[in-house]
N, C-alpha and C positions, 0 to 999 in steps of 0.2 A: 745619593746619601742626603738625608735631611736631619738636622738637629732642632728640636723644639724645646724651649724652656717654658715651664709652666710655673710661674712665680706667684706665691700667695703672700700678699703684703701683711696680713694679720700676724703671720708667723715669721715673716721675712725669710721664707723658705723657697728653695728652688728644686722642683722635680724636673726630670728630663726624659725626652723621648728621642731615640735614635732609630731611624727607619732607612732601610736599603732593600730594594728588590723584593718588596712584599714581606720582609721580616722586620720585627721591631723589638727593641729593648727599652724597658722603662726603668729609670734610676730614681730611687728614693720617692716612691709615690705617696701621696697623701692618703688618709684613711678612706675617703670616699673615692671609689675607683671607677665610677661610671664615665667620667671624662676621658680616661685612658682607653676604655673599651670603645667609646664613641669615636675617639681619634683613630684607633686601629680600624674600625669598621669603615670610617669615612675614607681612609686611604687604601682600603682593600688589603690590609696587612694582618699578619698573625703575630701576636706577642710571643716572642720566643724565649725571652729571659726577663726576670724581675731582679734587678741588681740593687743590693743594699751596700752603702758605703761603710756602715757601722750600725751598732744598736743605738738608735737615736734616743736622746734624753728629753728634748723639748717638744716632741710631737710623736704621735703614734702613726707609724707608717702603714700603708695599705698593702704591704707585701703579701701577707697571709691571704687576705681576701682576693687579691688580684690573681694569685697563683691558683686558688680554688676555682675561680671563675674561668680561667684560661687554660689551665694545665701546664703553664710555663713554670719551669723550676725557679726557685728563689736561690740567688747566688750571693754568698758572703765570701770575704777573703779569709786568709789564714787566721787561726786562733778563735774563730767564732764557734760557739757551741749552742745553737738555738735549740729550743724544745720542740721543734717541728722538723719535718723533712726539708732539707736544703742541700744544695751543692756547695761544699766548702772548697773554693778554688785555690790552686797553688800560686805562689808568687811567680809571675811571668806567664801564667797560662793565658791562652788566647781563645776568645769566644767569637765564632763566626756569626755575623748578622748580615745576610745578603752578600754584598760584594766588599764589605768592610770587616775589620776585626776590632775587638775590644780587648785590650791587654790588661790583665790584673796586676796592679802594682801595690804590694803590701806596704802601707805607710803608717806604721804604728806611732802613737804619740798622744793624739787626742784620746783614743782608746787603743787597746792592744790589737783589736781586730780591724782597726781603721784601714780602709782600702781606697785607693784612687784608681779610677778606670780611665785608661788611655785609649782614645779612639784613633785608630789608624785608618787612613783613607784607602781608596781602591788600589793605590800604588804601594801601600804598606807604610806610608810615611806618617809620623805623628801629626795629628790634626788638632786634637783638643783633649783636655783632661777634665774629668768630673771628680772634683777633689773633696766632695763631702765637707767634713769639718777639719780636714787636714790643712788646707790652704784657702783662705778667704781673700777677697780684694782688700788690701790694706792691713790684714791681720792673719793670724793662724789660730787654729783651734785651741781652746783652753785645755790645759793638761791636768786639771784637778778633778775631773768627773769620774775617772776610773781608778781612783786610788784604792789600794788594798793594803793589807797588813805587811805585805812584802814588796809593795810598789808605791813609792811616794810620788807626789806631783813633780818633784825634781827628776825622778827617774823617767817619768812619762815625757817631760819636757826634753830630756836628753834623747830619748827615742825619736821625738818629733824633729829635733835638729838633724839627726842622721837621715831620717826619711826625706826631709826637704832637700838636704844637700846631695844625697846619693840617688834619689829616685825621681825627684821633680826638677830641681834646678839644672840637671844635666840635659833636659829636653831643650829643643830649639826655642829661641825667644818668641817666635811667631805662634807658638802653641797657644790655642785659646784656652782660657781658664773659665770653667763653669763651676762656681762654688755652691756649697750647700745652703749658705745663708748670706744675707746682706745686713745693712745697718738696721738696728732695732732688735736683733737677736741677742739672747743672753749667752750664746755659745762663743762669743768673742767680745773684745772690748774696744776695737778701733776699726770696725768694718766700714767699707765704703758704701755709699748709696747706689753705686753702679752694681749691676748684677752680672756683667760679662766683661772680661778683660783679656789681656795677653800676659804670658809669662814674662816677656821682656819688660813690660810696664811694671810688673810686680817686683822684678829684680831691681828696678830703678827707684821704686817708691815705697815698697813695703819694708817697714823697719826690721822685720824678722828675717828678711832675705838679704841683708847686707853682706856683700862679698867678703869683707874682712872681719866678720863677726866670729868670735870664738864661741865654743859650746857653753862655757861658763857665762859669757855675756848674754847669750841667747836665753839660757835658763832663767837668769835673773830678770831680764826684760819681759819675757813672756808671762812670768808669774806676777810681776809687779802690778799692783792695782786691780787684781781680780776681786770682784765682789762675790759674796757667797751665792752659790747657785740656787735657783728657786726650789722650794721643797718638793714639788711634784716631779722633778727630774728623775730620781731613782725609780719612781713608780711607772713612768713611761718606759724606761729602759726594761723593766721587768715585763711589761706587756709586749714590747717589741721582740724580746728574747723568748718569751714563753708562749706567745699567741694570745688571742683575744676573741671576743664575741663578734659575730657578724654585724656589720653596719646596718644591714636590713632589719635585724632583730632590735637593734638599738633604736632605730627610727620608728619602728612599729610601736614600741613601748612608750617612747617619749611623746609621740603625737596623740596619745590618748587624751581626749577632752574631758576635763573634770568640772562639774558644776561648782559654783561658789561653796555650796555646802560640802560637797565631796572633797574639794580642794582644802577647805579649812579642816575637815576631819583628818585628811591625810597628813596635813601639817602638824596637827596635834598628836597623832598616833605614831608618827615616825620621827626620826631624827633628821628629816629632810631640811636642806637649806632652801628657802624660798628665794629664787633668783629672778630678778627683774632686769630684762635686757632692753627695755624701751629707750627712746631718746632721753637724754639727760633732762631736758626741760619738762618732759612729761613726768618723770620720776620726782623731780623737785616739787611739782605742783600737787601731785597726789599719788600715794602708793599704799600698798598693804603694809600694815605695821610690822616692823622687825624683818622686813625683806631686805635682801642684799642686792645692791645695784651694781651691775657691770654691763654697760651699754654696748650693744653690737657695733656701734659706729666708731668705737675706739679700738685700742689694742686688746680686743676681747679675750681671745684664747689664752694668751700669756697671763693676763690679769686674773682669769679664772684659776689658773694653776697656782699663781702666787697667793691669792686670797683664800681660796677654798682648800687647796693643797691635796687633800685625800681624794684620789680618783674614784674610790669606791663610795664616796659620800652620796647618799640619795639627794636628788634635786627635784624640786617642784618649780615649774617654769611659768613666769608671767611675761607675755610677749604680745605684741600686736599680731594680727592674723598673718600678715606677710612676713613675719620674722620667725615663726615657729620652726619650720624645717631648717632654716639657715642656722638658728641657734643650736639645735640638736646636732647638726652636722659639725659646727665649729667646736662644740663641746667635745664631740667624739675625737676630733683631731688631737686633742691633748689628753685623751683617755677618760674623760668624764662621761661614762656610758650609762650611768644609773639615773637617768631622768625618768621620773615616775608618771609624768603627765603634765599637762598645762592647764591654766585657768581658762575655761571656756568663756568666750566673750570678754576676756581681759578685765581690767580694772573697772570699766563701765558696768559690767555684769556684777562685779563685787559691790559696787555702790548701789546698783539697782536692788540687790538682795538685802540692803539695809545694813551692810557691815561697815565697821569702823575703818577709816583711812588715816594716814599721817601725811606730813609734808615737811619740806626743809625751808627754814627761814633763810632769806638771801639779802644781800646788800650789794649795790654796784660799787665800783672802785671809787667814784667821787664821794659817795656817802661814807664809804670806809675811810677815806681821807679825812673827812670831817670828824668822824668818831675818834681817830687817833690824835687829831689836833686838839681835841677837847679832853680826851682821856688817854694820855700817852702810856699809861700802865696796862692798857687793854691786852689781854692774852691773844697772841697770834700764833697759829699752828700751821707750819709749812710742811706739806706731805710730799714734796718733790724728792727726786733722787739726791744722793749725797753730793754728786758733782754739780748739780743744778743749784743746790743750796749754797755750796761753797763758792760758786761763781758770783752770786749776789743774792741778797735776801733782805726782807724788811728788818730794819734795825730792831734788835731785841726779840725777834721771833724764835719760838721753840721749833725744833726740827724733829719730825717723826716720819721718816720715809714710808710711803704706803706699803711697800713690800714687807716691812718689818713693823708695821704699826701695832700689831698685836703684842709685840715684845716691848713696846715703849708707851704703854697706856698711862704711865705715871707722868708723862709730859703733857697730858691733856687734862684740864680740870674737869671734874665730874659734876661739881655743884655750883660752879660760877660760869659766867658768860665767856665764850671764846669765839674767835673768828678763824676760819680755816680756808686755806687756798692751796692750789697746785700751780701748774703753769698756765693752763687755759680753762679749767673748770670741769674736766672729766674726772680726774683722779680724786679731786676733793669730794665729789659726790659719792664715789665709791667709799672713801674714808668715812664720810658722814653716815652712810648706811651701816657700816661696820660699827661705828661708835653708838649709833642709836640702838642697835641690837644688843649692845652691852650696857645700856642704861644712861648713855651720855645724851641728854636732851637740851643742852644749853648752847649749842653751836649755831653759828650763822655762817653761811657760805658766801665767799667773795666771788661774785660773778666775773668771769673773764680771767680769773687767776692773776698770776704775777705779770703776765703780759699787759693786762689792764692796769695793774698797780703801777707799773713803770711809767705809764703815761700821766700819772699824777705827781704831786710834789711830796708824796709819802717818802720819808727818809729810808734809803736802802744802802747797804754796804757797797763799797767800791767794787766794780766788776773785776773779776780775775779770770783770765782765759782758762777754760777747763783743761786745755792741753798742758798747762803749767802746774796743775794741781797734782800732788802726790798723796 
């Protein structure tokens, strides 16, 4: 028996492979399935099952494509009602994979179809759980994503309490925990950077698994501090539940090379977002006017979902040659399949064609310090998350978190000078591109963000540990 975790940092997501005696099960695969096919071929194994822990909200799973390419059945737990052929397993059902068994544990709470898969070894003993979004290291799944008219988040949290107490915490402490996500995912609020742990460790350290915790206490603590989910989450659920276009077709369409003239015509004739994924410094120096920046080197896919939101939105891509396929793949992971093509030759070709470009004005932290010392009333816009801003910020700064910037444009002056920053310089450039597209052309980006600002004598509020913030 061998278990392999395939972790994708951009999504903070774990997919898993279980192999025994030439048979393999894949759990929660990503949209691009070739790595799983290659893994099976390299081990001389047959993919027997494609297991889904639930209908994911933060990414589009590769379950449909993988099943089509292998003939393996897609397996969901009870209460799932997908729009495609799948095996809906019963609670307690066991699936044979070589010499081991995978037991289906229905663990509703994050969603009502949420299922944990218990791997039993060759002797039938519990070895590991693949807990999806039911149990994370340091946290549990948020119970607000599957609310309905007859099902509140409090109801879901109550189900989650019962699932954890009666299905998971009764397992041996040495049971390995393989969670669906780690730190950085929007599916929880207190997740560990570790991606593998044990149930005993979680009983000792996870606030939601306290032995003396009442259900009422659990519901209150799990719900407390939840931020609104990203707007693209329901759209990804719909794709995971109803099916989607082949990744091969998405890639073929997106990799079409468009001349500067054809690219400009497509931008003018469609409602496409012009998405620039190049390194931050390259975008700052020169870019196509009114293009949106979300660099591949950062938390690309989640920021695409948060900023663009509509997965059906047409996109025209600007990327360096070595980024094109990666960008289309990573867009598809969060359901953004409608890439119409990319700018052939990139921005250099655009310039060579005599077309207009734009840039972002910048200032380093030391120069910014001088500005504030001489003009203390200067408008400063901080686009970090709520917790980051509350922990410490430039005195007098306005706050407009990037996730919700479009809802707080009144905090940014349109006709007067302003300085904008984030933590390190990535998110502020995303924000700058969004603002420029809306006619805000008086901004200056603070290079290095708040990290660089803290190294100066610019007045900031006293630090408050984020764990104490409510």
